[in-house]
C-alpha positions in Angstrom: 73.8 75.9 77.8 77.7 75.4 78.8 79.0 77.8 81.4 81.3 80.1 79.3 83.4 83.2 80.4 84.5 86.2 78.5 88.0 85.8 76.6 88.4 89.4 77.8 86.2 91.2 80.3 86.4 94.5 78.4 84.9 92.7 75.3 81.1 93.4 75.7 81.5 97.0 75.0 83.8 96.4 72.0 81.4 93.9 70.5 78.5 96.2 71.1 80.4 98.9 69.3 81.3 96.7 66.5 77.8 95.6 66.0 76.4 99.1 66.0 79.1 100.1 63.5 77.6 97.5 61.0 75.7 99.6 58.0 73.2 96.7 58.0 72.3 96.7 61.5 72.0 100.3 61.7 69.8 100.4 58.5 67.7 97.7 60.0 67.6 99.4 63.5 68.8 96.3 65.2 70.4 96.3 68.7 72.0 93.9 71.1 69.8 93.9 74.0 71.8 91.2 76.0 75.3 90.2 75.8 77.0 87.4 78.1 79.5 84.8 77.6 78.4 82.5 74.9 75.0 84.2 74.5 73.6 87.2 72.5 70.2 88.6 72.1 69.5 90.9 69.2 66.1 93.0 68.9 64.5 94.3 65.8 61.6 96.7 65.8 58.9 95.7 63.4 58.5 97.8 60.3 56.4 97.6 57.3 59.3 97.6 55.0 60.5 94.2 56.4 57.3 92.3 55.6 56.5 90.0 52.6 53.2 89.2 51.0 51.5 87.9 54.2 52.4 91.0 56.1 54.9 88.9 58.2 58.5 89.8 58.7 60.5 88.3 55.7 62.5 85.2 56.3 65.7 86.9 55.1 65.4 89.5 57.7 64.9 86.8 60.4 68.1 85.0 59.1 70.1 88.3 59.2 69.3 89.2 63.0 69.7 85.4 63.7 73.1 85.2 62.0 74.3 88.0 64.1 73.0 86.9 67.3 74.8 83.6 66.8 77.9 85.1 65.6 78.2 87.7 68.3 77.5 84.9 70.9 80.4 83.0 69.7 82.7 86.1 69.3 82.4 86.6 73.2 84.5 83.7 73.7 87.4 84.8 71.2 90.3 87.1 71.7 89.8 90.8 70.7 91.9 90.5 67.6 89.5 87.6 66.4 86.8 87.9 63.9 83.6 85.4 63.5 82.3 84.5 60.0 79.4 82.1 59.3 80.4 79.5 57.1 77.1 77.6 57.0 73.6 78.0 58.5 70.0 76.3 58.3 66.9 78.1 59.3 63.6 76.6 59.9 60.7 79.2 59.6 58.0 78.0 62.0 55.4 80.5 62.1 54.6 84.0 60.6 56.6 86.8 62.5 53.9 89.4 62.9 54.8 90.7 66.4 56.8 93.7 67.6 59.7 93.4 68.3 61.3 90.4 66.7 64.0 89.0 69.0 66.9 86.6 68.2 68.5 84.7 71.0 71.7 83.0 70.2 73.9 80.7 72.3 76.9 78.7 71.7 76.4 74.9 71.5 80.0 74.0 70.9 83.2 76.4 71.1 86.1 75.0 69.2 89.5 76.2 68.3 88.6 77.2 64.7 84.9 76.3 64.4 82.1 76.9 66.8 78.4 76.1 66.6 75.6 78.3 67.6 71.8 77.8 68.0 69.4 80.7 67.7 65.7 80.9 68.5 63.7 83.8 66.8 60.7 85.1 68.5 57.9 87.5 67.5 56.6 89.2 70.5 52.6 89.1 70.1 50.3 90.5 72.7 53.3 90.5 75.3 53.9 86.8 74.7 57.1 85.3 72.8 56.0 83.4 70.0 58.7 81.1 68.4 58.9 81.9 64.7 62.1 80.4 63.6 65.1 78.3 64.6 68.6 78.5 63.1 71.7 76.5 63.5 75.0 77.9 62.3 78.6 77.0 62.0 81.1 79.8 62.6 84.7 80.1 61.7 87.2 82.1 63.9 89.8 84.1 62.1 92.3 85.3 64.6 94.5 88.3 64.0 
């Protein structure tokens, strides 16, 4: 992972507040549990309501927290009047996510002037072990003030 720096050192608090103000993230109960320049970890507690027919967390829920982890990772590298929007992503679902919690760890692969690319690994914590259950790659567009 490249060695990035925050665009603004007061930014982590602003981004966490922004994340917590998203109605979807509040509804899901997702939290940012680690935020550094070019990196964001989002943790989601397991709930029965998130599962599909195999009693595993639904792929759409995994994609939702992964999208946020990658987006906020990229947002740490932008000025405070910017906004990050995903313009494309691809997710590979590797194994059933049945553990608690679910953790999405996003890091910026390439930071550009208008487009950035993030890679996100999504884990299901089972018996104290991180089990890789999905991988996402996304392209993000930066909208500046």
